[in-house]
N, CA, C and O of each residue as an XYZ file, in Angstrom:
736
protein
N       0.751     -0.461     -0.726
C       0.171      0.006      0.603
C       0.866      1.659     -0.317
O       1.933      1.404     -0.876
N       0.553      2.685     -0.442
C       1.298      3.440     -0.614
C       0.817      4.261      0.285
O      -0.391      4.493      0.297
N       1.541      4.756      1.056
C       1.894      5.786      1.627
C       0.007      5.784      2.508
O      -0.864      4.919      2.425
N      -0.006      6.970      3.185
C      -1.124      7.593      3.719
C      -0.289      9.622      3.830
O       0.700     10.252      4.205
N      -1.317      9.726      3.335
C      -0.704     10.947      3.580
C      -2.252     12.169      4.494
O      -3.370     12.296      3.993
N      -1.887     12.714      5.559
C      -2.335     13.203      6.835
C      -1.768     14.766      6.763
O      -0.566     14.940      6.964
N      -2.856     16.201      6.400
C      -2.749     17.678      6.664
C      -2.692     17.632      7.583
O      -2.695     16.523      8.117
N      -2.605     18.803      8.350
C      -3.766     19.801      9.395
C      -3.234     21.038      9.323
O      -2.278     21.580      8.768
N      -4.173     21.350     10.080
C      -3.905     23.074     10.534
C      -4.451     22.679     11.733
O      -5.247     21.748     11.859
N      -3.860     23.662     12.972
C      -3.685     24.037     14.136
C      -3.450     24.747     14.974
O      -2.341     25.182     15.284
N      -4.827     25.039     15.627
C      -4.042     26.139     15.578
C      -4.044     26.982     17.890
O      -3.863     27.905     18.685
N      -4.367     25.764     17.646
C      -3.908     26.114     19.547
C      -3.528     24.351     20.344
O      -3.622     23.949     21.504
N      -3.033     23.597     18.887
C      -2.680     21.899     18.678
C      -3.893     20.776     19.502
O      -3.467     20.184     20.494
N      -4.669     20.637     19.274
C      -5.579     19.256     19.514
C      -6.170     19.322     18.019
O      -7.362     19.207     18.303
N      -6.137     19.429     16.613
C      -6.317     19.035     15.153
C      -4.783     18.301     15.372
O      -4.735     17.071     15.360
N      -3.574     19.072     15.566
C      -2.384     17.380     15.673
C      -2.845     16.958     16.534
O      -3.345     15.843     16.382
N      -2.915     17.511     17.687
C      -2.636     15.515     18.484
C      -3.729     14.851     17.761
O      -3.254     13.842     17.239
N      -5.368     15.002     17.413
C      -6.143     13.844     16.836
C      -4.906     13.731     15.087
O      -5.227     12.770     14.388
N      -4.384     14.100     14.835
C      -3.646     14.172     13.182
C      -2.455     12.991     13.894
O      -2.303     11.874     13.400
N      -1.822     13.386     14.890
C      -0.518     12.202     15.354
C      -1.189     11.093     16.100
O      -0.539     10.118     16.477
N      -2.767     11.241     16.375
C      -2.968      9.676     17.309
C      -3.620      8.751     16.194
O      -3.569      7.522     16.251
N      -4.370      9.616     14.955
C      -3.897      9.018     13.830
C      -2.806      7.588     13.228
O      -2.714      6.396     12.933
N      -2.076      9.090     13.386
C      -1.268      8.857     11.783
C      -0.018      6.914     13.316
O       0.965      6.210     13.083
N      -1.167      7.045     14.797
C       0.123      6.301     15.294
C      -0.678      5.022     15.897
O      -0.481      4.376     16.926
N      -1.798      4.879     14.723
C      -2.551      3.841     14.580
C      -2.279      3.738     13.463
O      -1.285      3.013     13.507
N      -2.545      4.050     12.026
C      -2.175      3.638     11.440
C      -1.384      2.814     11.254
O      -1.343      1.594     11.092
N      -0.643      3.762     11.301
C       0.635      2.722     11.728
C       0.840      1.368     12.330
O       1.650      0.503     11.997
N      -0.004      1.359     13.230
C       0.475      0.366     13.907
C       0.317     -1.653     12.999
O       0.689     -2.802     13.238
N      -0.719     -0.647     11.627
C      -0.718     -0.739     11.255
C       0.159     -1.737      9.741
O      -0.343     -2.427      8.854
N       1.604     -1.374     10.039
C       2.108     -1.279      9.110
C       2.303      0.012      8.274
O       3.395      0.127      7.718
N       1.377      1.012      8.110
C       1.679      1.021      6.778
C       2.114      2.986      7.045
O       1.689      3.734      7.925
N       3.099      3.293      5.881
C       3.460      4.484      6.398
C       2.553      5.785      6.331
O       1.838      6.207      5.422
N       2.759      6.163      7.297
C       2.565      8.045      7.109
C       3.002      8.750      6.702
O       4.221      8.589      6.642
N       2.620      9.675      6.278
C       3.492     11.167      6.044
C       2.674     11.999      6.926
O       1.696     11.361      7.318
N       2.731     13.444      7.474
C       1.685     14.392      8.427
C       3.013     15.555      8.537
O       4.190     15.665      8.881
N       2.158     16.102      8.118
C       2.497     17.935      8.515
C       1.049     18.270      8.483
O      -0.062     17.757      8.346
N       1.984     20.037      8.794
C       0.938     21.100      9.241
C       1.169     20.844      6.893
O       1.953     20.361      6.077
N      -0.881     21.999      6.990
C      -0.609     22.455      5.985
C      -0.199     23.493      5.075
O      -0.657     23.860      3.993
N       0.595     23.808      5.644
C       1.896     25.434      5.532
C       3.613     24.751      5.711
O       4.592     25.366      6.135
N       3.540     22.958      5.120
C       4.664     22.921      4.836
C       4.636     21.662      4.401
O       5.375     20.915      5.042
N       3.682     20.882      3.020
C       3.087     19.669      2.104
C       3.952     20.507      1.235
O       3.853     21.730      1.135
N       4.454     20.066      0.870
C       4.596     19.674     -0.758
C       4.887     18.684     -1.157
O       6.053     18.464     -0.829
N       4.315     17.586     -1.937
C       4.499     16.566     -2.287
C       3.265     16.620     -3.357
O       2.372     17.466     -3.370
N       3.446     15.375     -4.367
C       2.380     15.249     -4.879
C       0.842     14.751     -4.032
O       0.925     14.194     -2.938
N      -0.427     15.007     -4.636
C      -1.611     14.481     -3.939
C      -1.870     13.166     -4.230
O      -2.659     12.604     -3.470
N      -1.061     12.060     -5.812
C      -0.475     10.862     -6.990
C       0.826     10.235     -5.480
O       1.047      9.032     -5.336
N       1.049     10.593     -5.174
C       1.947      9.428     -4.315
C       1.450      9.590     -2.751
O       2.162      9.623     -1.748
N       0.138      9.672     -2.836
C      -0.795      8.871     -1.833
C      -1.998      7.438     -2.000
O      -2.172      7.164     -3.188
N      -2.443      6.943     -1.462
C      -2.850      5.779     -1.483
C      -3.671      6.559     -0.892
O      -4.202      7.084     -1.871
N      -4.370      7.213      0.398
C      -5.940      8.348      0.820
C      -4.530      8.870      1.042
O      -3.319      8.691      0.906
N      -5.689      9.770      1.553
C      -5.242     11.364      1.208
C      -6.550     11.969      2.688
O      -7.775     12.084      2.727
N      -5.071     12.286      4.004
C      -6.667     12.508      5.280
C      -6.620     14.330      5.439
O      -5.472     14.427      5.873
N      -6.974     15.323      5.385
C      -6.934     16.538      5.855
C      -8.260     16.476      6.863
O      -9.407     16.029      6.841
N      -7.282     17.288      7.861
C      -8.261     17.470      9.517
C      -7.720     19.369      9.712
O      -6.522     19.650      9.756
N      -8.473     20.120      9.775
C      -8.924     21.381      9.615
C      -9.451     21.643     11.377
O      -9.863     20.735     12.098
N      -9.381     22.348     11.578
C      -9.977     23.190     13.699
C      -9.964     24.137     12.219
O      -9.345     24.477     11.210
N     -11.704     24.269     13.364
C     -12.583     25.879     13.391
C     -11.614     26.676     13.901
O     -10.952     26.037     14.719
N     -11.167     28.021     13.750
C     -11.068     29.585     14.586
C     -12.226     31.186     13.619
O     -12.143     31.834     12.575
N     -13.123     31.117     14.781
C     -14.278     32.402     14.003
C     -15.584     31.663     13.648
O     -16.727     32.110     13.735
N     -15.093     30.144     13.128
C     -16.739     29.601     12.186
C     -15.860     29.606     11.113
O     -15.862     30.310     10.103
N     -15.302     28.951     11.377
C     -14.021     29.024      9.747
C     -12.877     28.244      9.378
O     -11.862     28.939      9.337
N     -12.735     27.316      9.162
C     -11.495     26.625      8.745
C     -10.551     27.021      8.405
O     -10.280     26.244      7.490
N      -9.759     27.722      8.459
C      -8.448     27.587      8.668
C      -8.075     28.601      6.712
O      -8.436     28.031      5.683
N      -7.559     29.632      6.666
C      -7.669     29.862      4.775
C      -6.974     29.050      3.783
O      -6.972     28.896      2.562
N      -6.099     28.374      5.321
C      -4.069     27.864      3.618
C      -5.920     25.912      3.305
O      -5.752     24.934      2.577
N      -6.738     26.093      3.850
C      -6.924     24.372      3.675
C      -8.402     24.441      3.134
O      -8.909     23.470      2.572
N      -9.431     26.265      3.428
C     -10.577     26.269      2.091
C      -8.443     26.265      0.842
O      -7.681     25.314      1.014
N      -8.211     26.957      0.255
C      -7.072     26.969     -0.297
C      -7.168     26.314     -1.514
O      -7.702     26.542     -2.600
N      -6.343     25.233     -0.907
C      -4.903     23.661     -0.897
C      -6.312     23.018     -1.299
O      -6.288     22.554     -2.439
N      -7.887     22.841     -0.439
C      -8.775     22.211     -1.296
C      -8.641     22.675     -2.489
O      -7.959     22.104     -3.340
N      -9.538     24.212     -2.768
C     -10.759     24.787     -3.761
C      -9.515     24.610     -4.710
O      -9.990     24.114     -5.731
N      -7.725     24.819     -4.936
C      -6.976     24.047     -5.905
C      -6.565     22.323     -6.024
O      -5.615     21.651     -6.427
N      -7.167     22.222     -5.749
C      -6.960     20.587     -5.763
C      -8.021     19.686     -5.483
O      -8.120     18.655     -4.817
N      -8.898     20.467     -6.285
C     -10.045     19.476     -6.168
C     -10.010     18.240     -6.761
O     -10.302     17.181     -6.205
N      -9.312     18.518     -8.958
C      -9.558     17.342     -8.835
C      -8.287     16.534     -8.038
O      -8.647     16.052     -6.964
N      -7.122     16.352     -8.326
C      -6.587     16.181     -7.506
C      -6.829     14.826     -5.925
O      -6.159     13.818     -5.700
N      -8.015     15.387     -5.141
C      -8.791     15.515     -4.764
C      -9.207     14.036     -4.506
O      -8.922     13.133     -3.720
N     -10.324     14.331     -5.955
C     -11.513     13.812     -6.121
C     -11.116     12.616     -7.384
O     -11.854     12.421     -8.350
N     -10.157     12.078     -7.211
C      -9.580     10.689     -7.786
C      -8.461     10.098     -7.852
O      -7.787      9.570     -8.737
N      -8.295     10.468     -5.607
C      -8.080      9.268     -4.607
C      -8.781     10.149     -3.761
O      -9.284     11.265     -3.632
N      -8.364      8.200     -2.854
C      -9.643      9.199     -1.484
C      -8.761      9.254     -0.264
O      -7.794      8.895      0.408
N      -9.555      9.790     -0.434
C      -9.787     11.412      0.616
C     -11.035     11.603      2.168
O     -12.257     11.543      2.302
N     -10.428     11.727      2.638
C     -10.945     11.885      3.918
C     -10.700     12.979      4.728
O      -9.583     13.421      4.994
N     -12.291     13.623      5.309
C     -11.804     15.145      5.647
C     -12.557     15.056      7.148
O     -13.238     14.055      7.371
N     -12.394     16.473      8.548
C     -12.557     16.239      9.422
C     -12.070     17.198      9.746
O     -10.937     17.460      9.342
N     -12.865     18.194     10.724
C     -13.398     19.397     11.485
C     -13.495     19.269     13.142
O     -13.956     18.293     13.735
N     -13.195     19.943     13.486
C     -12.514     19.791     15.094
C     -12.853     21.520     16.140
O     -12.201     22.354     16.769
N     -13.903     21.317     15.849
C     -15.061     22.504     16.474
C     -15.227     22.172     18.014
O     -15.110     20.987     18.326
N     -15.494     23.119     19.028
C     -15.673     22.930     20.002
C     -17.692     23.161     20.066
O     -18.197     23.367     21.170
N     -18.419     23.104     19.056
C     -19.735     23.409     18.697
C     -19.987     21.958     19.337
O     -20.557     21.561     20.353
N     -19.067     21.141     17.915
C     -18.911     19.464     19.137
C     -19.618     18.445     19.455
O     -20.325     17.497     19.112
N     -18.789     19.457     20.804
C     -19.221     19.489     22.229
C     -20.975     18.738     22.412
O     -21.271     17.873     23.236
N     -21.553     19.124     21.791
C     -23.297     19.308     21.643
C     -23.802     18.065     21.234
O     -23.791     17.984     20.005
N     -24.263     17.012     21.824
C     -24.652     15.431     20.973
C     -25.225     16.268     19.415
O     -25.419     15.555     18.431
N     -25.465     17.835     19.318
C     -26.561     17.792     18.224
C     -26.159     17.724     17.609
O     -26.728     17.140     16.686
N     -24.201     18.399     17.270
C     -23.677     19.249     16.866
C     -22.637     18.249     16.393
O     -22.124     18.452     15.293
N     -22.392     17.537     16.871
C     -21.210     16.543     16.218
C     -21.183     15.513     15.511
O     -20.690     14.442     15.865
N     -21.710     15.739     14.451
C     -21.593     14.385     13.784
C     -21.749     16.279     11.460
O     -22.098     17.433     11.209
N     -21.035     14.760     10.626
C     -20.824     15.552     10.113
C     -22.214     16.450      9.793
O     -22.500     17.625      9.561
N     -22.913     15.120      9.931
C     -24.224     15.695      8.618
C     -25.050     17.321      9.603
O     -25.690     18.276      9.163
N     -24.738     17.057     10.617
C     -24.785     18.426     11.780
C     -24.101     19.367     12.588
O     -24.337     20.215     13.448
N     -23.288     18.938     12.048
C     -22.068     20.396     12.323
C     -22.985     21.581     11.627
O     -23.514     21.171     10.594
N     -23.236     22.676     11.885
C     -22.476     24.173     10.902
C     -21.496     23.937      9.675
O     -21.506     23.747      8.459
N     -20.497     24.092     10.947
C     -19.229     24.117     10.269
C     -19.055     23.040      8.883
O     -19.380     23.157      7.701
N     -18.564     22.251      9.454
C     -18.628     21.166      8.516
C     -19.933     20.701      7.243
O     -19.635     19.872      6.383
N     -21.441     21.384      7.273
C     -22.535     21.755      6.540
C     -21.911     22.594      5.468
O     -22.249     22.353      4.309
N     -20.736     23.884      5.785
C     -20.633     25.480      5.205
C     -20.565     24.822      4.069
O     -21.059     24.753      2.944
N     -19.132     23.990      5.334
C     -17.535     23.997      4.303
C     -18.133     23.117      3.662
O     -19.171     23.765      3.529
N     -18.372     22.067      3.093
C     -19.639     21.256      2.235
C     -19.549     21.569      1.315
O     -18.543     21.421      0.622
N     -20.986     22.331      0.857
C     -21.005     23.035      0.524
C     -20.503     23.770     -0.108
O     -20.713     23.576     -1.305
N     -19.749     24.776      0.167
C     -19.107     26.092     -0.175
C     -18.015     25.087     -1.380
O     -18.084     25.733     -2.425
N     -17.315     24.139     -1.571
C     -16.198     23.358     -2.172
C     -17.068     22.608     -3.359
O     -18.292     22.513     -3.280
N     -16.511     22.227     -4.167
C     -16.304     20.698     -4.947
C     -16.133     19.635     -4.900
O     -17.053     19.056     -5.478
N     -15.298     18.860     -4.442
C     -14.149     17.893     -3.302
C     -15.316     17.295     -2.837
O     -16.312     18.018     -2.827
N     -15.442     16.072     -2.424
C     -16.438     15.334     -2.178
C     -15.466     13.899     -0.916
O     -15.829     12.729     -1.042
N     -14.872     14.080     -0.360
C     -14.176     13.362      0.600
C     -14.669     11.721      0.622
O     -15.542     11.663      1.488
N     -14.481     10.468      0.068
C     -15.123      9.693      1.043
C     -15.237      9.358      2.954
O     -16.108      8.731      3.556
N     -14.018     10.047      3.490
C     -14.645     10.303      5.403
C     -14.995     11.197      5.258
O     -14.635     11.989      4.388
N     -16.026     11.383      6.290
C     -15.788     13.025      6.694
C     -16.163     12.732      8.353
O     -16.733     11.750      8.829
N     -15.498     14.248      9.218
C     -16.177     13.784     10.705
C     -15.742     14.930     11.228
O     -14.984     15.719     10.664
N     -16.241     15.050     12.383
C     -16.403     16.135     13.211
C     -15.688     15.188     14.607
O     -15.704     13.957     14.584
N     -15.176     15.857     15.600
C     -14.509     16.129     16.505
C     -14.482     17.106     17.208
O     -13.985     18.160     16.811
N     -15.175     16.915     18.767
C     -14.978     18.005     19.501
C     -13.350     18.394     19.668
O     -12.553     17.592     19.182
N     -13.010     19.175     20.102
C     -11.757     20.284     20.942
C     -11.853     20.629     21.688
O     -12.987     20.877     22.098
N     -10.649     20.931     22.491
C     -10.251     21.218     23.791
C     -11.132     22.665     24.714
O     -12.341     22.514     24.891
N     -10.915     23.096     24.888
C     -11.026     24.002     25.644
C     -10.353     24.719     26.398
O     -10.857     25.116     27.449
N      -9.504     24.941     26.167
C      -7.966     25.392     26.911
C      -7.852     27.313     27.127
O      -6.912     27.716     26.442
N      -8.730     28.748     28.054
C      -8.577     30.158     27.889
C      -7.021     29.783     28.982
O      -7.692     28.906     29.526
N      -5.924     29.707     29.570
C      -4.823     29.532     29.503
C      -3.957     29.978     28.908
O      -3.211     30.848     29.358
N      -3.858     29.402     27.597
C      -3.549     29.113     26.227
C      -3.675     30.857     25.252
O      -2.884     31.609     24.683
N      -5.504     30.811     25.599
C      -5.558     31.767     24.321
C      -5.131     33.151     24.875
O      -4.748     33.385     26.021
N      -5.283     34.110     23.746
C      -4.895     35.665     24.086
C      -5.913     36.232     24.031
O      -6.972     35.934     23.479
N      -5.470     37.482     24.886
C      -6.267     38.201     25.607
C      -7.535     38.424     24.431
O      -8.703     38.306     24.802
N      -7.139     38.824     22.694
C      -8.763     38.606     22.517
C      -9.238     37.832     21.807
O     -10.165     38.004     21.015
N      -8.679     36.954     22.013
C      -8.809     35.084     21.435
C      -9.725     35.072     23.042
O     -10.893     35.014     22.657
N      -9.743     35.086     23.943
C     -10.249     34.786     24.829
C     -11.873     35.449     25.345
O     -12.992     35.136     25.752
N     -11.201     36.310     25.054
C     -12.568     36.720     25.086
C     -13.787     37.395     24.400
O     -14.714     38.135     24.732
N     -13.122     36.491     22.763
C     -13.955     35.748     22.638
C     -14.997     35.327     22.313
O     -16.214     35.452     22.175
N     -13.159     34.181     22.151
C     -14.333     32.787     22.986
C     -14.809     32.341     24.046
O     -15.298     31.212     24.077
N     -14.767     33.037     24.989
C     -16.455     32.885     26.004
C     -17.089     33.854     26.147
O     -17.448     34.288     27.242
N     -17.450     34.596     24.530
C     -18.734     35.238     23.909
C     -19.543     34.086     23.258
O     -20.730     33.812     23.079
N     -18.204     33.485     22.964
C     -19.120     32.317     22.240
C     -19.971     30.974     23.332
O     -21.104     30.495     23.325
N     -18.670     30.730     24.225
C     -19.537     30.276     24.986
C     -20.382     30.424     25.574
O     -21.245     29.569     25.380
N     -20.645     31.234     26.359
C     -22.401     32.437     26.385
C     -23.692     32.179     26.075
O     -24.663     31.840     26.750
N     -23.396     32.566     24.093
C     -24.363     32.339     23.456
C     -24.637     30.698     23.176
O     -25.657     30.230     22.670
N     -23.734     30.124     23.531
C     -23.763     28.552     23.299
C     -24.006     27.815     25.120
O     -23.986     26.668     24.673
N     -24.078     27.730     25.690
C     -24.530     27.986     26.962
C     -23.500     27.050     27.077
O     -23.980     25.933     27.268
N     -21.559     27.047     27.016
C     -20.828     26.722     27.513
C     -20.106     27.166     28.272
O     -20.438     28.267     28.710
N     -18.342     26.349     28.980
C     -18.460     27.795     29.897
C     -17.841     28.453     29.935
O     -17.149     28.519     28.919
N     -17.577     29.298     30.844
C     -16.813     31.004     30.272
C     -15.862     31.492     31.547
O     -15.290     32.551     31.806
N     -16.013     29.705     32.478
C     -14.190     30.793     33.875
C     -14.413     28.966     33.877
O     -15.485     28.391     34.071
N     -13.074     28.316     33.604
C     -12.376     27.353     33.757
C     -11.286     27.445     34.203
O     -10.362     27.984     33.594
N     -11.125     26.585     36.137
C      -9.554     26.388     36.535
C      -8.637     25.829     35.442
O      -7.548     25.927     34.877
N      -9.782     25.192     35.520
C      -8.304     23.517     33.723
C      -9.257     23.446     32.656
O     -10.459     23.666     32.509
N      -8.456     23.126     32.083
C      -8.698     23.261     30.252
C     -10.037     21.457     30.408
O     -10.250     20.601     31.267
N     -10.527     21.757     29.058
C     -11.077     20.989     28.848
C     -11.136     20.077     28.046
O     -10.904     20.343     26.866
N     -11.471     18.697     28.442
C     -11.178     17.974     26.256
C     -12.474     17.425     26.111
O     -12.958     16.518     26.787
N     -13.079     18.138     25.033
C     -14.061     16.820     24.721
C     -13.880     16.109     24.174
O     -14.687     15.180     24.202
N     -12.297     15.982     22.970
C     -12.235     15.572     22.032
C     -12.942     13.534     22.467
O     -12.388     12.626     23.088
N     -13.774     13.573     22.041
C     -13.995     11.867     22.282
C     -13.304     10.698     21.748
O     -13.879      9.897     21.012
N     -12.058     10.579     22.107
C     -10.452      9.532     21.597
C     -11.191      8.539     20.528
O     -11.145      8.439     19.302
N     -12.342      7.416     22.225
C     -13.640      5.920     20.962
C     -13.882      6.739     19.534
O     -14.739      6.141     18.883
N     -13.181      8.433     18.552
C     -14.438      8.246     18.093
C     -12.885      8.607     17.425
O     -12.860      8.930     16.237
N     -11.989      8.568     17.962
C     -10.451      8.921     16.196
C     -10.255      7.360     16.107
O      -9.903      6.664     15.155
N     -10.544      7.080     17.209
C     -10.074      5.412     16.754
C     -10.524      4.868     15.670
O      -9.929      4.210     14.817
N     -12.199      5.348     15.797
C     -13.579      4.570     15.019
C     -12.613      5.378     13.600
O     -11.863      4.648     12.951
N     -12.740      7.082     13.183
C     -12.145      6.938     12.162
C     -10.382      6.651     12.441
O     -10.061      7.593     11.717
N      -9.731      6.386     12.669
C      -9.164      5.641     12.447
C      -9.237      4.156     11.651
O      -8.568      3.835     10.668
N     -10.215      3.366     12.339
C     -10.201      2.263     11.287
C     -11.143      2.237     10.254
O     -10.980      1.271      9.509
N     -12.494      3.305      9.824
C     -12.403      3.536      8.414
C     -11.617      4.652      7.045
O     -11.772      5.198      5.952
N     -10.841      4.433      8.046
C      -9.345      5.136      7.121
C      -9.280      4.061      6.878
O     -10.082      3.584      6.074
N      -8.488      3.422      7.365
C      -8.004      1.408      7.519
C      -8.877      0.674      6.211
O      -8.473      0.327      5.102
N      -9.924      0.612      6.688
C     -10.604     -0.162      5.724
C     -11.220      0.712      4.036
O     -11.734      0.075      3.116
N     -10.985      2.231      4.016
C     -10.881      3.111      2.490
C      -9.553      2.680      2.108
O      -9.223      2.863      0.936
N      -8.106      1.718      3.531
C      -7.466      1.574      2.019
C      -7.658      0.299      1.762
O      -7.011     -0.181      0.832
N      -8.693     -0.656      2.603
C      -8.308     -2.508      1.759
C      -9.510     -2.539      0.450
O      -9.654     -3.307     -0.501
N     -10.349     -1.194      0.955
C     -11.111     -1.144     -0.285
C     -10.855     -0.724     -1.823
O     -11.605     -1.188     -2.682
N     -10.002     -0.015     -2.113
C      -9.499      0.236     -2.794
C      -8.332     -0.817     -3.391
O      -7.871     -1.040     -4.510
N      -8.062     -1.445     -1.779
C      -6.508     -3.066     -2.160
C      -7.040     -3.660     -1.481
O      -6.748     -3.648     -0.286
N      -8.076     -4.449     -1.996
C      -8.351     -6.070     -1.916
C      -7.678     -7.414     -0.622
O      -7.784     -8.025      0.441
N      -6.689     -7.008     -2.386
C      -5.196     -8.396     -2.737
C      -4.608     -7.794     -1.498
O      -3.858     -8.664     -1.055
N      -4.562     -6.560     -0.577
C      -3.528     -6.722      0.171
C      -3.717     -7.725      1.167
O      -4.643     -8.427      1.572
N      -2.185     -7.493      1.484
C      -1.887     -8.070      2.595
C      -2.213     -7.101      4.717
O      -2.233     -7.274      5.935
N      -2.408     -5.962      3.344
C      -1.546     -5.674      5.146
C      -3.215     -5.267      5.934
O      -3.281     -4.988      7.132
């Protein structure tokens, strides 16, 4: 099997952490994984069996580099097996934690011409201690409007790591559907 590529955009590190977990699980199956930030990606999409993109949300939008990458590589992305996931705090709510119910995912998918084979949404991590003054105020305001915590002594990890592991399994299955004779 050709390598699996995983690129990400991460503002506060949670999306990177999720990508590292995905890569670790996939590597345990003996499959090579190229993992890098979107701003460092320089390879060709045709080098990959499967290509995974993960993006955090800040102020209601995916990172512009992710959006530009998808727009500029739509044709290539549609020719290979791909997966996309979004990480946001809105996904902490049960009624907004799936690709079909998450407003950021829905808005993004409707705005592009790429059709990933797999979609997923993960809740992120809330840590007021690492935010800039402006981000802290804005995130607290957003949390106030969405009935979330506006003051916490400790970071709150909303990411469901079992869902991350399940998504890694789905990525591996995508490779097996492509290469049914593969023994890996």
